[in-house]
All heavy atoms as TSV, in Angstrom:
chain	resi	resn	atom	element	x	y	z
A	1	MET	N	N	158.063	-17.363	-159.439
A	1	MET	CA	C	157.263	-16.640	-158.468
A	1	MET	C	C	158.167	-16.283	-157.292
A	1	MET	O	O	158.927	-17.102	-156.798
A	1	MET	CB	C	156.095	-17.517	-158.026
A	1	MET	CG	C	155.204	-16.857	-157.016
A	1	MET	SD	S	153.817	-17.857	-156.420
A	1	MET	CE	C	152.907	-18.112	-157.904
A	2	HIS	N	N	158.063	-15.063	-156.848
A	2	HIS	CA	C	158.860	-14.597	-155.723
A	2	HIS	C	C	158.396	-15.271	-154.439
A	2	HIS	O	O	157.217	-15.569	-154.278
A	2	HIS	CB	C	158.743	-13.077	-155.610
A	2	HIS	CG	C	159.783	-12.460	-154.749
A	2	HIS	ND1	N	159.574	-12.235	-153.426
A	2	HIS	CD2	C	161.033	-12.049	-155.015
A	2	HIS	CE1	C	160.664	-11.692	-152.899
A	2	HIS	NE2	N	161.562	-11.577	-153.855
A	3	ILE	N	N	159.321	-15.506	-153.524
A	3	ILE	CA	C	159.022	-16.265	-152.303
A	3	ILE	C	C	158.001	-15.531	-151.414
A	3	ILE	O	O	157.149	-16.166	-150.795
A	3	ILE	CB	C	160.317	-16.624	-151.551
A	3	ILE	CG1	C	160.058	-17.679	-150.496
A	3	ILE	CG2	C	160.948	-15.404	-150.935
A	3	ILE	CD1	C	159.945	-19.051	-151.063
A	4	LYS	N	N	158.064	-14.195	-151.378
A	4	LYS	CA	C	157.078	-13.455	-150.576
A	4	LYS	C	C	155.684	-13.565	-151.194
A	4	LYS	O	O	154.694	-13.630	-150.486
A	4	LYS	CB	C	157.485	-11.988	-150.455
A	4	LYS	CG	C	158.550	-11.752	-149.427
A	4	LYS	CD	C	158.682	-10.284	-149.154
A	4	LYS	CE	C	159.618	-10.071	-147.994
A	4	LYS	NZ	N	159.691	-8.669	-147.603
A	5	THR	N	N	155.624	-13.578	-152.521
A	5	THR	CA	C	154.338	-13.734	-153.200
A	5	THR	C	C	153.749	-15.106	-152.912
A	5	THR	O	O	152.543	-15.237	-152.669
A	5	THR	CB	C	154.511	-13.542	-154.716
A	5	THR	OG1	O	155.133	-12.285	-154.954
A	5	THR	CG2	C	153.184	-13.598	-155.428
A	6	LEU	N	N	154.591	-16.122	-152.937
A	6	LEU	CA	C	154.129	-17.468	-152.617
A	6	LEU	C	C	153.613	-17.543	-151.184
A	6	LEU	O	O	152.568	-18.140	-150.922
A	6	LEU	CB	C	155.263	-18.478	-152.823
A	6	LEU	CG	C	154.936	-19.930	-152.494
A	6	LEU	CD1	C	153.845	-20.450	-153.408
A	6	LEU	CD2	C	156.186	-20.781	-152.599
A	7	GLY	N	N	154.315	-16.925	-150.253
A	7	GLY	CA	C	153.861	-16.904	-148.864
A	7	GLY	C	C	152.525	-16.206	-148.712
A	7	GLY	O	O	151.625	-16.694	-148.020
A	8	ALA	N	N	152.368	-15.067	-149.386
A	8	ALA	CA	C	151.101	-14.331	-149.322
A	8	ALA	C	C	149.973	-15.137	-149.940
A	8	ALA	O	O	148.839	-15.134	-149.439
A	8	ALA	CB	C	151.245	-12.986	-150.017
A	9	LEU	N	N	150.271	-15.837	-151.026
A	9	LEU	CA	C	149.259	-16.672	-151.670
A	9	LEU	C	C	148.820	-17.817	-150.759
A	9	LEU	O	O	147.625	-18.106	-150.647
A	9	LEU	CB	C	149.808	-17.221	-152.986
A	9	LEU	CG	C	148.852	-18.047	-153.827
A	9	LEU	CD1	C	147.688	-17.200	-154.300
A	9	LEU	CD2	C	149.585	-18.644	-155.003
A	10	LEU	N	N	149.762	-18.442	-150.080
A	10	LEU	CA	C	149.418	-19.522	-149.150
A	10	LEU	C	C	148.574	-19.010	-147.987
A	10	LEU	O	O	147.635	-19.678	-147.548
A	10	LEU	CB	C	150.688	-20.192	-148.629
A	10	LEU	CG	C	151.408	-21.105	-149.604
A	10	LEU	CD1	C	152.763	-21.516	-149.032
A	10	LEU	CD2	C	150.571	-22.316	-149.918
A	11	ILE	N	N	148.902	-17.820	-147.496
A	11	ILE	CA	C	148.119	-17.227	-146.409
A	11	ILE	C	C	146.691	-16.953	-146.874
A	11	ILE	O	O	145.722	-17.269	-146.180
A	11	ILE	CB	C	148.799	-15.941	-145.894
A	11	ILE	CG1	C	150.125	-16.286	-145.209
A	11	ILE	CG2	C	147.878	-15.180	-144.950
A	11	ILE	CD1	C	150.992	-15.085	-144.918
A	12	ALA	N	N	146.555	-16.389	-148.071
A	12	ALA	CA	C	145.230	-16.077	-148.603
A	12	ALA	C	C	144.407	-17.345	-148.819
A	12	ALA	O	O	143.218	-17.386	-148.480
A	12	ALA	CB	C	145.360	-15.296	-149.904
A	13	VAL	N	N	145.025	-18.380	-149.365
A	13	VAL	CA	C	144.320	-19.641	-149.587
A	13	VAL	C	C	143.897	-20.243	-148.248
A	13	VAL	O	O	142.773	-20.734	-148.105
A	13	VAL	CB	C	145.193	-20.621	-150.395
A	13	VAL	CG1	C	144.622	-22.018	-150.374
A	13	VAL	CG2	C	145.350	-20.129	-151.817
A	14	GLY	N	N	144.770	-20.190	-147.259
A	14	GLY	CA	C	144.429	-20.718	-145.944
A	14	GLY	C	C	143.251	-19.998	-145.315
A	14	GLY	O	O	142.355	-20.625	-144.743
A	15	ILE	N	N	143.235	-18.676	-145.452
A	15	ILE	CA	C	142.130	-17.895	-144.893
A	15	ILE	C	C	140.822	-18.220	-145.622
A	15	ILE	O	O	139.772	-18.365	-144.995
A	15	ILE	CB	C	142.451	-16.388	-144.956
A	15	ILE	CG1	C	143.568	-16.067	-143.955
A	15	ILE	CG2	C	141.214	-15.543	-144.679
A	15	ILE	CD1	C	144.107	-14.661	-144.065
A	16	LEU	N	N	140.895	-18.355	-146.951
A	16	LEU	CA	C	139.694	-18.688	-147.715
A	16	LEU	C	C	139.157	-20.071	-147.354
A	16	LEU	O	O	137.933	-20.258	-147.231
A	16	LEU	CB	C	139.976	-18.604	-149.208
A	16	LEU	CG	C	140.153	-17.201	-149.770
A	16	LEU	CD1	C	140.566	-17.265	-151.234
A	16	LEU	CD2	C	138.885	-16.396	-149.606
A	17	ILE	N	N	140.050	-21.042	-147.180
A	17	ILE	CA	C	139.620	-22.385	-146.773
A	17	ILE	C	C	138.957	-22.327	-145.404
A	17	ILE	O	O	137.902	-22.928	-145.181
A	17	ILE	CB	C	140.812	-23.360	-146.763
A	17	ILE	CG1	C	141.286	-23.640	-148.188
A	17	ILE	CG2	C	140.443	-24.671	-146.066
A	17	ILE	CD1	C	142.584	-24.426	-148.250
A	18	LEU	N	N	139.574	-21.611	-144.483
A	18	LEU	CA	C	139.040	-21.498	-143.126
A	18	LEU	C	C	137.657	-20.829	-143.133
A	18	LEU	O	O	136.716	-21.323	-142.502
A	18	LEU	CB	C	140.004	-20.716	-142.243
A	18	LEU	CG	C	139.607	-20.530	-140.797
A	18	LEU	CD1	C	139.591	-21.872	-140.077
A	18	LEU	CD2	C	140.576	-19.584	-140.111
A	19	LEU	N	N	137.524	-19.726	-143.861
A	19	LEU	CA	C	136.239	-19.034	-143.915
A	19	LEU	C	C	135.173	-19.874	-144.605
A	19	LEU	O	O	134.011	-19.883	-144.180
A	19	LEU	CB	C	136.399	-17.688	-144.618
A	19	LEU	CG	C	137.177	-16.631	-143.848
A	19	LEU	CD1	C	137.363	-15.385	-144.703
A	19	LEU	CD2	C	136.494	-16.291	-142.543
A	20	ALA	N	N	135.545	-20.568	-145.659
A	20	ALA	CA	C	134.580	-21.426	-146.351
A	20	ALA	C	C	134.097	-22.545	-145.430
A	20	ALA	O	O	132.918	-22.896	-145.436
A	20	ALA	CB	C	135.209	-22.012	-147.613
A	21	ALA	N	N	135.011	-23.090	-144.629
A	21	ALA	CA	C	134.624	-24.159	-143.707
A	21	ALA	C	C	133.707	-23.614	-142.600
A	21	ALA	O	O	132.743	-24.274	-142.210
A	21	ALA	CB	C	135.857	-24.807	-143.096
A	22	LEU	N	N	134.006	-22.423	-142.114
A	22	LEU	CA	C	133.202	-21.857	-141.031
A	22	LEU	C	C	131.795	-21.474	-141.488
A	22	LEU	O	O	130.821	-21.651	-140.758
A	22	LEU	CB	C	133.896	-20.630	-140.447
A	22	LEU	CG	C	135.097	-20.896	-139.553
A	22	LEU	CD1	C	135.757	-19.581	-139.158
A	22	LEU	CD2	C	134.680	-21.659	-138.313
A	23	PHE	N	N	131.689	-20.934	-142.695
A	23	PHE	CA	C	130.406	-20.399	-143.160
A	23	PHE	C	C	129.739	-21.267	-144.219
A	23	PHE	O	O	128.837	-20.808	-144.911
A	23	PHE	CB	C	130.603	-18.975	-143.692
A	23	PHE	CG	C	131.076	-18.022	-142.634
A	23	PHE	CD1	C	132.345	-17.482	-142.691
A	23	PHE	CD2	C	130.263	-17.683	-141.572
A	23	PHE	CE1	C	132.798	-16.607	-141.713
A	23	PHE	CE2	C	130.690	-16.806	-140.594
A	23	PHE	CZ	C	131.969	-16.265	-140.664
A	24	ALA	N	N	130.153	-22.513	-144.360
A	24	ALA	CA	C	129.604	-23.386	-145.393
A	24	ALA	C	C	128.102	-23.607	-145.212
A	24	ALA	O	O	127.339	-23.577	-146.183
A	24	ALA	CB	C	130.332	-24.725	-145.405
A	25	ASP	N	N	127.673	-23.823	-144.008
A	25	ASP	CA	C	126.248	-24.068	-143.770
A	25	ASP	C	C	125.420	-22.819	-144.060
A	25	ASP	O	O	124.346	-22.905	-144.644
A	25	ASP	CB	C	126.012	-24.520	-142.332
A	25	ASP	CG	C	126.584	-25.898	-142.062
A	25	ASP	OD1	O	126.639	-26.699	-143.004
A	25	ASP	OD2	O	126.993	-26.160	-140.918
A	26	GLY	N	N	125.926	-21.670	-143.678
A	26	GLY	CA	C	125.216	-20.422	-143.939
A	26	GLY	C	C	125.143	-20.077	-145.418
A	26	GLY	O	O	124.197	-19.450	-145.875
A	27	LEU	N	N	126.151	-20.505	-146.169
A	27	LEU	CA	C	126.178	-20.250	-147.610
A	27	LEU	C	C	125.459	-21.329	-148.406
A	27	LEU	O	O	125.347	-21.237	-149.617
A	27	LEU	CB	C	127.632	-20.152	-148.094
A	27	LEU	CG	C	128.452	-19.010	-147.523
A	27	LEU	CD1	C	129.906	-19.153	-147.923
A	27	LEU	CD2	C	127.898	-17.689	-147.995
A	28	GLY	N	N	124.998	-22.362	-147.735
A	28	GLY	CA	C	124.294	-23.442	-148.408
A	28	GLY	C	C	125.220	-24.462	-149.043
A	28	GLY	O	O	124.814	-25.198	-149.930
A	29	LEU	N	N	126.464	-24.514	-148.608
A	29	LEU	CA	C	127.415	-25.463	-149.173
A	29	LEU	C	C	127.400	-26.807	-148.464
A	29	LEU	O	O	127.864	-27.788	-149.014
A	29	LEU	CB	C	128.844	-24.886	-149.107
A	29	LEU	CG	C	129.079	-23.590	-149.869
A	29	LEU	CD1	C	130.479	-23.072	-149.612
A	29	LEU	CD2	C	128.841	-23.788	-151.337
A	30	GLY	N	N	126.902	-26.834	-147.263
A	30	GLY	CA	C	126.891	-28.081	-146.503
A	30	GLY	C	C	125.665	-28.924	-146.798
A	30	GLY	O	O	124.606	-28.413	-147.173
A	31	GLY	N	N	125.799	-30.222	-146.594
A	31	GLY	CA	C	124.674	-31.117	-146.814
A	31	GLY	C	C	123.801	-31.268	-145.586
A	31	GLY	O	O	122.675	-31.749	-145.669
A	32	SER	N	N	124.318	-30.873	-144.434
A	32	SER	CA	C	123.553	-30.978	-143.192
A	32	SER	C	C	123.766	-29.706	-142.387
A	32	SER	O	O	124.718	-28.975	-142.603
A	32	SER	CB	C	124.013	-32.199	-142.389
A	32	SER	OG	O	125.323	-32.009	-141.909
A	33	PRO	N	N	122.885	-29.439	-141.420
A	33	PRO	CA	C	123.033	-28.222	-140.624
A	33	PRO	C	C	124.147	-28.303	-139.578
A	33	PRO	O	O	124.426	-27.323	-138.917
A	33	PRO	CB	C	121.668	-28.068	-139.952
A	33	PRO	CG	C	121.100	-29.433	-139.930
A	33	PRO	CD	C	121.636	-30.131	-141.136
A	34	GLU	N	N	124.780	-29.444	-139.464
A	34	GLU	CA	C	125.869	-29.608	-138.501
A	34	GLU	C	C	127.217	-29.546	-139.212
A	34	GLU	O	O	127.288	-29.590	-140.424
A	34	GLU	CB	C	125.733	-30.955	-137.798
A	34	GLU	CG	C	124.423	-31.115	-137.059
A	34	GLU	CD	C	124.254	-32.521	-136.526
A	34	GLU	OE1	O	125.016	-33.405	-136.921
A	34	GLU	OE2	O	123.332	-32.719	-135.732
A	35	PHE	N	N	128.273	-29.488	-138.410
A	35	PHE	CA	C	129.611	-29.539	-138.986
A	35	PHE	C	C	129.859	-30.932	-139.528
A	35	PHE	O	O	129.679	-31.923	-138.838
A	35	PHE	CB	C	130.668	-29.220	-137.908
A	35	PHE	CG	C	131.143	-27.804	-137.947
A	35	PHE	CD1	C	130.256	-26.763	-137.852
A	35	PHE	CD2	C	132.485	-27.518	-138.102
A	35	PHE	CE1	C	130.689	-25.457	-137.897
A	35	PHE	CE2	C	132.917	-26.220	-138.141
A	35	PHE	CZ	C	132.030	-25.180	-138.042
A	36	GLY	N	N	130.290	-31.006	-140.773
A	36	GLY	CA	C	130.569	-32.295	-141.399
A	36	GLY	C	C	132.064	-32.535	-141.484
A	36	GLY	O	O	132.872	-31.690	-141.092
A	37	PRO	N	N	132.459	-33.667	-142.008
A	37	PRO	CA	C	133.882	-33.986	-142.114
A	37	PRO	C	C	134.642	-33.040	-143.037
A	37	PRO	O	O	135.815	-32.753	-142.801
A	37	PRO	CB	C	133.914	-35.413	-142.655
A	37	PRO	CG	C	132.547	-35.732	-143.088
A	37	PRO	CD	C	131.610	-34.769	-142.460
A	38	GLY	N	N	133.994	-32.523	-144.072
A	38	GLY	CA	C	134.656	-31.568	-144.960
A	38	GLY	C	C	134.958	-30.263	-144.257
A	38	GLY	O	O	136.020	-29.665	-144.461
A	39	GLN	N	N	134.036	-29.831	-143.411
A	39	GLN	CA	C	134.259	-28.597	-142.658
A	39	GLN	C	C	135.363	-28.778	-141.623
A	39	GLN	O	O	136.177	-27.885	-141.424
A	39	GLN	CB	C	132.965	-28.158	-141.973
A	39	GLN	CG	C	131.947	-27.627	-142.946
A	39	GLN	CD	C	130.642	-27.333	-142.260
A	39	GLN	OE1	O	129.942	-28.253	-141.860
A	39	GLN	NE2	N	130.318	-26.061	-142.129
A	40	ILE	N	N	135.385	-29.912	-140.979
A	40	ILE	CA	C	136.440	-30.176	-139.991
A	40	ILE	C	C	137.800	-30.214	-140.678
A	40	ILE	O	O	138.786	-29.668	-140.170
A	40	ILE	CB	C	136.142	-31.480	-139.229
A	40	ILE	CG1	C	134.882	-31.302	-138.384
A	40	ILE	CG2	C	137.330	-31.882	-138.365
A	40	ILE	CD1	C	134.347	-32.571	-137.777
A	41	THR	N	N	137.847	-30.828	-141.851
A	41	THR	CA	C	139.091	-30.857	-142.617
A	41	THR	C	C	139.520	-29.436	-142.985
A	41	THR	O	O	140.704	-29.087	-142.906
A	41	THR	CB	C	138.915	-31.706	-143.889
A	41	THR	OG1	O	138.488	-33.012	-143.507
A	41	THR	CG2	C	140.197	-31.791	-144.675
A	42	GLY	N	N	138.580	-28.606	-143.387
A	42	GLY	CA	C	138.891	-27.211	-143.701
A	42	GLY	C	C	139.385	-26.443	-142.498
A	42	GLY	O	O	140.272	-25.595	-142.612
A	43	LEU	N	N	138.813	-26.736	-141.333
A	43	LEU	CA	C	139.260	-26.069	-140.110
A	43	LEU	C	C	140.658	-26.512	-139.696
A	43	LEU	O	O	141.335	-25.811	-138.954
A	43	LEU	CB	C	138.276	-26.333	-138.969
A	43	LEU	CG	C	136.924	-25.654	-139.096
A	43	LEU	CD1	C	136.016	-26.070	-137.944
A	43	LEU	CD2	C	137.084	-24.150	-139.108
A	44	ILE	N	N	141.082	-27.667	-140.154
A	44	ILE	CA	C	142.433	-28.137	-139.852
A	44	ILE	C	C	143.431	-27.583	-140.876
A	44	ILE	O	O	144.468	-27.031	-140.513
A	44	ILE	CB	C	142.481	-29.680	-139.827
A	44	ILE	CG1	C	141.673	-30.198	-138.642
A	44	ILE	CG2	C	143.922	-30.181	-139.767
A	44	ILE	CD1	C	141.443	-31.697	-138.654
A	45	PHE	N	N	143.099	-27.733	-142.171
A	45	PHE	CA	C	144.057	-27.374	-143.211
A	45	PHE	C	C	144.139	-25.876	-143.491
A	45	PHE	O	O	145.172	-25.398	-143.966
A	45	PHE	CB	C	143.751	-28.132	-144.499
A	45	PHE	CG	C	144.205	-29.554	-144.448
A	45	PHE	CD1	C	143.294	-30.583	-144.338
A	45	PHE	CD2	C	145.546	-29.864	-144.489
A	45	PHE	CE1	C	143.705	-31.894	-144.279
A	45	PHE	CE2	C	145.980	-31.168	-144.426
A	45	PHE	CZ	C	145.057	-32.188	-144.327
A	46	GLY	N	N	143.098	-25.118	-143.216
A	46	GLY	CA	C	143.149	-23.668	-143.417
A	46	GLY	C	C	144.254	-23.015	-142.601
A	46	GLY	O	O	145.130	-22.339	-143.157
A	47	PRO	N	N	144.274	-23.211	-141.284
A	47	PRO	CA	C	145.356	-22.638	-140.487
A	47	PRO	C	C	146.730	-23.214	-140.828
A	47	PRO	O	O	147.735	-22.500	-140.753
A	47	PRO	CB	C	144.964	-22.981	-139.043
A	47	PRO	CG	C	143.504	-23.154	-139.080
A	47	PRO	CD	C	143.202	-23.735	-140.434
A	48	VAL	N	N	146.778	-24.482	-141.233
A	48	VAL	CA	C	148.063	-25.075	-141.621
A	48	VAL	C	C	148.630	-24.326	-142.823
A	48	VAL	O	O	149.826	-23.982	-142.848
A	48	VAL	CB	C	147.909	-26.588	-141.917
A	48	VAL	CG1	C	149.154	-27.142	-142.579
A	48	VAL	CG2	C	147.611	-27.346	-140.635
A	49	PHE	N	N	147.795	-24.041	-143.821
A	49	PHE	CA	C	148.252	-23.274	-144.975
A	49	PHE	C	C	148.723	-21.888	-144.546
A	49	PHE	O	O	149.724	-21.382	-145.061
A	49	PHE	CB	C	147.138	-23.143	-146.010
A	49	PHE	CG	C	147.074	-24.269	-146.989
A	49	PHE	CD1	C	146.337	-25.408	-146.706
A	49	PHE	CD2	C	147.741	-24.195	-148.189
A	49	PHE	CE1	C	146.261	-26.449	-147.605
A	49	PHE	CE2	C	147.680	-25.234	-149.094
A	49	PHE	CZ	C	146.945	-26.366	-148.805
A	50	CYS	N	N	148.006	-21.253	-143.615
A	50	CYS	CA	C	148.411	-19.934	-143.127
A	50	CYS	C	C	149.769	-19.986	-142.439
A	50	CYS	O	O	150.635	-19.140	-142.701
A	50	CYS	CB	C	147.368	-19.372	-142.160
A	50	CYS	SG	S	145.850	-18.859	-142.937
A	51	PHE	N	N	149.967	-20.956	-141.573
A	51	PHE	CA	C	151.251	-21.061	-140.872
A	51	PHE	C	C	152.392	-21.336	-141.843
A	51	PHE	O	O	153.481	-20.774	-141.705
A	51	PHE	CB	C	151.199	-22.143	-139.797
A	51	PHE	CG	C	150.365	-21.775	-138.602
A	51	PHE	CD1	C	149.402	-22.644	-138.124
A	51	PHE	CD2	C	150.519	-20.560	-137.967
A	51	PHE	CE1	C	148.615	-22.308	-137.039
A	51	PHE	CE2	C	149.741	-20.212	-136.877
A	51	PHE	CZ	C	148.780	-21.085	-136.411
A	52	ILE	N	N	152.152	-22.170	-142.840
A	52	ILE	CA	C	153.187	-22.428	-143.851
A	52	ILE	C	C	153.474	-21.143	-144.626
A	52	ILE	O	O	154.636	-20.830	-144.915
A	52	ILE	CB	C	152.760	-23.576	-144.789
A	52	ILE	CG1	C	152.730	-24.899	-144.025
A	52	ILE	CG2	C	153.700	-23.670	-145.986
A	52	ILE	CD1	C	152.135	-26.056	-144.799
A	53	GLY	N	N	152.451	-20.395	-144.948
A	53	GLY	CA	C	152.643	-19.122	-145.643
A	53	GLY	C	C	153.449	-18.134	-144.831
A	53	GLY	O	O	154.349	-17.469	-145.355
A	54	PHE	N	N	153.159	-18.035	-143.531
A	54	PHE	CA	C	153.939	-17.142	-142.671
A	54	PHE	C	C	155.389	-17.612	-142.560
A	54	PHE	O	O	156.314	-16.807	-142.553
A	54	PHE	CB	C	153.313	-17.038	-141.272
A	54	PHE	CG	C	152.146	-16.103	-141.216
A	54	PHE	CD1	C	150.890	-16.582	-140.889
A	54	PHE	CD2	C	152.284	-14.752	-141.483
A	54	PHE	CE1	C	149.796	-15.737	-140.831
A	54	PHE	CE2	C	151.210	-13.899	-141.437
A	54	PHE	CZ	C	149.962	-14.386	-141.106
A	55	TYR	N	N	155.594	-18.912	-142.515
A	55	TYR	CA	C	156.940	-19.465	-142.447
A	55	TYR	C	C	157.715	-19.138	-143.731
A	55	TYR	O	O	158.860	-18.719	-143.678
A	55	TYR	CB	C	156.888	-20.979	-142.223
A	55	TYR	CG	C	158.245	-21.621	-142.196
A	55	TYR	CD1	C	159.067	-21.511	-141.084
A	55	TYR	CD2	C	158.718	-22.329	-143.292
A	55	TYR	CE1	C	160.316	-22.073	-141.060
A	55	TYR	CE2	C	159.970	-22.908	-143.285
A	55	TYR	CZ	C	160.769	-22.774	-142.162
A	55	TYR	OH	O	162.024	-23.334	-142.155
A	56	VAL	N	N	157.067	-19.333	-144.874
A	56	VAL	CA	C	157.712	-19.062	-146.158
A	56	VAL	C	C	158.043	-17.583	-146.286
A	56	VAL	O	O	159.135	-17.203	-146.737
A	56	VAL	CB	C	156.817	-19.545	-147.324
A	56	VAL	CG1	C	157.302	-19.020	-148.655
A	56	VAL	CG2	C	156.750	-21.063	-147.335
A	57	ARG	N	N	157.129	-16.723	-145.880
A	57	ARG	CA	C	157.408	-15.283	-145.933
A	57	ARG	C	C	158.546	-14.897	-145.004
A	57	ARG	O	O	159.333	-14.023	-145.315
A	57	ARG	CB	C	156.161	-14.482	-145.564
A	57	ARG	CG	C	155.169	-14.463	-146.702
A	57	ARG	CD	C	154.140	-13.426	-146.498
A	57	ARG	NE	N	154.812	-12.135	-146.475
A	57	ARG	CZ	C	154.190	-10.980	-146.591
A	57	ARG	NH1	N	152.899	-10.972	-146.728
A	57	ARG	NH2	N	154.839	-9.861	-146.583
A	58	GLY	N	N	158.627	-15.544	-143.863
A	58	GLY	CA	C	159.723	-15.276	-142.934
A	58	GLY	C	C	161.081	-15.703	-143.471
A	58	GLY	O	O	162.098	-15.096	-143.151
A	59	GLN	N	N	161.098	-16.736	-144.299
A	59	GLN	CA	C	162.353	-17.196	-144.891
A	59	GLN	C	C	162.870	-16.226	-145.943
A	59	GLN	O	O	164.043	-16.225	-146.257
A	59	GLN	CB	C	162.160	-18.576	-145.521
A	59	GLN	CG	C	161.821	-19.659	-144.534
A	59	GLN	CD	C	162.952	-19.886	-143.543
A	59	GLN	OE1	O	164.108	-19.921	-143.919
A	59	GLN	NE2	N	162.594	-20.003	-142.278
A	60	ALA	N	N	162.002	-15.399	-146.488
A	60	ALA	CA	C	162.401	-14.468	-147.554
A	60	ALA	C	C	163.191	-13.287	-147.015
A	60	ALA	O	O	163.891	-12.623	-147.754
A	60	ALA	CB	C	161.172	-13.979	-148.303
A	61	GLU	N	N	163.086	-13.010	-145.749
A	61	GLU	CA	C	163.763	-11.825	-145.190
A	61	GLU	C	C	165.173	-12.095	-144.793
A	61	GLU	O	O	165.702	-13.071	-144.661
A	61	GLU	CB	C	162.971	-11.318	-143.990
A	61	GLU	CG	C	161.615	-10.847	-144.398
A	61	GLU	CD	C	160.781	-10.432	-143.202
A	61	GLU	OE1	O	161.267	-10.507	-142.056
A	61	GLU	OE2	O	159.643	-10.060	-143.417
């Protein structure tokens, strides 16, 4: 897999994790109407995946 493709994939996965964590209650994925530990974890790891993806893409240039 090309390094830029890997970076783009990490960015996409990070964005999907972040969006899923933000909209989990609205989509009916949460067990309670409040933010739960899974959502907080998603809010932490989603941006981390994005930053790693941007870093990896930057290394390809």
